[in-house]
N, C-alpha and C positions, 0 to 999 in steps of 0.2 A: 405673609402668605407663602405657602410652598409652591415651588415651580411645578407646572404641569409637564409631564414627560411621558414618553412611551414606556410602558412596563411590560416585561416579558413574563407571562404567567401561564403555566401549564401548557407550554408550547404555542401560546398565542400572544399577540400584542394588543394592548389596550390603546386608548386615545393617544395620538401622536402629540409630541410637544408643539406648543404654539410657535416656538422659535425655529422649528425644523421645517424647511421648505421642501416641497415635493420636487423630485427630479423629473426631467423630461422623460416621456415614454420611451422605453427601450424596445428592441426587436422582440417579437413574441417568442417566449421560451417554452411554449406548450409542446413543441415538437421535440422528439428525443435528440440528445446530443451524443455523438460518437467521438471517441478519442483514441488516438494511437500515438505512441512515442516515435513511430516511424522505423526506418531501417537502422541497423547498428552503424554508428559513426563514431570516430574519435572525438573526444571532448573539444579539442582545439580546431575542429574542422568547420566551425560555425553552426553546429547543430544546436538542438534544444538545450544541451548542457552547457553551452558557452554563454555564461551570464553576462548580459550587457546592461542590467539595471531594469527599471520599470518605466512605463509610459502611460499617459492618460488614454482612456478608451475614447472612441470616436466622438461621443457627446461632450467629453471633457469634464465629466463629473467626478470620476474616481480613477485610481491607478490600477492598471492590470498587473496581476502578479507575474513575475518573470517565468514561472513554471506553472503549467496547468494544474489547478487544484483538484479538479475532477480526475485528471490523469493520475495524480498521486494517490487519490482515494481508490481508483480502480486497480492500481498496482498492488494493493493489498491482497487481491485474489489471485495473483500470479504465482505465488510460491507459499508453501505451507508454513515455513519459518518466518518469512517476511510478513505474513498476514497475522501471525499469532504473537510475535514478540512485542508489538506495541501494546497489546492487551496485558501481557505480563508486566511490562514497565508501568502501565496504568495501575495495576493491582498493587504493585510494590509501593507506589506513591501513596495510594489510599490506605495502605495497611496501617501506617503509624500516624495518620492524620487525626488530630484532636477534634472531637465533635464540637460543632459551633453553629450558632444561629446565623452567623454572618455568611457562611458558605457551607452548603450541604456537601457531604462526602461524594455524592454522585456528580455534582457539578465540578468538584475538584478533579475527580477521576476522568470525566469527559474532556476537561480542559487539558489534563496531562496527556491524554491520547492525541488530541489535536496538536499539542506542542511537539510531540514526537514525530507525528506523520507529516504535518505541514510546516513545522518550524515556527509557528505562532499560535497563540491562544487568546481568547477574548472574554471579557466579563462586562456585564452591564451593571451600573450602579442603580440600585433601587432605593428611592428616597421615601421618607415619611412626610407627613403634612408640614412638618417644621423644617423641611429641607435638610434633614440629617440622613446620612447613609444608613439604611436599615439592613441591607444585605447585598450580596453580589450574586448575579445570575450568569451562568455560563451561556455564551453565544457560540453556535457552531462556526468553526473557522472556515469551513468549505466555501461558504457564500459571503463571508465578511470582506469588505473592501475599504481601503483608506481613501477618503475623499480628497479633493483638491485643497479644501480648506484645512488649516492646521488643526490637529487634535479632533478631527471629526470623521466618523465612520458611517457606513451604510451596509445593509444586508440585502443581497439580491434575492429575488423571489422567482419561482418558475413562471409566473404570469403577473403582469401588472408592474407598477413602479416599485423600485427598491424602498425598503424601510430606512428612513434617514434618522440618525440619532443626533441629539443636541451636542454642541461642543463640550468635551470633557465628560460625556456620559458613558463612554466606553473605555475600558482599560485594555491595552494591548501588551502582551508579554511575548517577546520574540527572540529567536536565536540571532546571533550577529552574522551579518552578511557583508563582506568587504566591498561589494560592488554597488550596493544600494541600502538605504536605511528606511525603506517604506515597509517591507515585509521581511519576515524571517526566512532563513534557509534551512531546510531539514539536513541533518548531519549525514544521512545515508546516501545522498545523491550519487556519490562515486561508485556505489555498488549496484546501481539500477541495471546495468547490462548483465551482471551475474544473475540477478533475479529473473530477467527475461530469458536468458540462456537456459536456466533451470526449467522454466516453463516450456520453452521450445523443445527441449529434450524429452520432457514428459509427453507433450502433444505428439511428437514424432513417434514415440514408442506406442502410444495409444492407437494412432492411425495405422501403424504397421500391423497390430494385432486385430484391429476391428475390421479393416477392409481388405487387407492383403494386397493392396494396389502397389505392388513392387515387382521388379523383375529379378528373381533369385536364380534363374537358370535358363539355358537355351536347350530346347528339345530338338535334337538334330537327328535326322534319319536319311539314309541313302538306300534303304532296302526297297527293291522294286516289287516285292511281294505285297506291299501295301496297296490296296485298292483306293479309289477315290472316296468310297463310302467309309473305309477305315480311317482315312485322314480326317474326314469330317467328324467322325466319332471321337477321335483322339483330341481334336481341337475343342470340341464341346466339353469334354471331360476336363481339360486344362482350364478352360474359362470358368467352369463350375467350381474349381478349387479355390477361387478367390471370394472374398467377402466373408460373411459370418459362417463359421464352420470350415475355415480354410485349413491348409496343411493336410489335405486328404491324400491317401495313397491311391495308386492306379495300377491295375494289372493289365499287362500287354502280352499277347501270345501271337507270334508270327510263325506259322508252320513253314519249315524249311527255310527260315530266315538266315541271313548271313551274320557272322560274328562282327560285332560292333556296327551292325546295320542301324541300330538305334543307340544314341548316346545322350547322356545328360551332362551338359557342360555348365558347371557352377559359375555364376557371375560374382556373387558376393555371399557371405555368410554372416548376416547381422547377428545371429544367435551367439556367435563366438567371437567376432572381431569388432563389434561396435564399441563405442566409448561411453555408453549410456551410464553405467555405474560410476565411472571415473568422473564424468561431467557432473553428475548429480552430487557427488561427494565434494568436488572442488567448489562448485557454485554454492553449495550449502555452507561450506566453511567461509566463503566470502560474505554470505549474508550474516552469519554469526559475527564475523569480524566487523562489518559495517555497523552493526547494532551494539558492538562491544559487550557481548553476552557469552558466558561459558556454555559449552554444549550440555553440561549437566542441568542447567537451568532452562534449556530450550527444548527439552524432551527428546534429545538425541540419544539413541541406544549405543552404549559403548561396544566397540568391536574387539576388546581384549578383556581378559578375566580381571584385570586390575581396576577397570572402570575409569572414572574421571577424577578420583581422589575423594577427599573428605568434603562432603556436601556442605557441612556447617561452615568450614573455612571458606569455601567458595561463596556461600551466602554472605558471610561477613565482608569479604573483599568486594562483592558486588554492592553491598549497602554503602560502604565507605567511598567507593569510586564512582558509583552511578546514582544511587538513591539520594544521598545527601546533596550532591550538586543540583539534582532536579527539585528537591525540596527548597533549596535556596532560591531557585527561579520563582517559585510561587510565594515565598516569603516576601518578595517585593511588593505584594499586594498590601502589606501593612503600611506602605508609604502613603496610600490613599485612605486608609481606615483610621478612625479615631481609636483612642487607647482602649476603650472597653470592647471594641469590635475586632481586634486583631486576631489572626489565626496562628496556629502553631502545630508542631509535630511532637509526638512522644518518641522516646528512645527505645529501641528493642532491648529485650532482656540480655542478650549477649554483650551489649555495650556496658552494662552495669556489672557483669560478672568478671 
């Protein structure tokens, strides 16, 4: 008789395995969860980046990842390049995947995305009635957790008990982490500060233009010809210059006024002296470096007439240095698959030429 087990079908799970025990109820997850990496700190100061390994959550059922998984997911929206490069890597992985009944292309692509962003990916073994592996189903890495028991995993849910899988039912592919062997470690962690600095510079510039809540000058007057009503009118005009529609001009006429009775003393000129463009360019280069991708492949516009060089040569180099190693990661699935169910990848045309 085939073993009964939970199967993941069309985004839902069927009957749980008789061998899988229910976990004790966890705190209600129906309320929203907010996440922040916190203030910028050096890696060696004991901050979130200082890897100390993993530990069991309070009930002792599964291990807590050393870095917030939801934080890594939210970080994708902080920067244009950091948010799109994982999709590019996913597409390149899927591009040469051989069609197979064992693993759908979209399952491979989603797992490739998880592996790049979180440092680990998961597949569920789907069995037929004769207890033979029928196919593999991708499991979202965001909520997957390694349980206390060896070779056993569970999936957290927004509400209710986690979904528990039978021993050996889930395949985990992960990046190597020298500090712990429970979860994988994403390769780009060293560039997170650059991603956040890029976001901060954009938000600062947006706030500057949207609300004008900055002190750009000192309006200084010593002219005794100004009445109290005139002072109130000038003050109102200056206050009205902030917010939407800022940078307005103001006309001021003082009959028989003194020379230099009214002076505008600049405090700062962000339009010409800020480091916005320089910060954006430097942090962008850091993001491209931490993902090990050429600017020509990341949608960056060249700043010189020569461009970035031969795009075909760049694509070949990227295939050899990045795509092939990522394919090798997923070729490990064949260790769990029978001979007739194994997966593979085609070679691009430029390899044969």
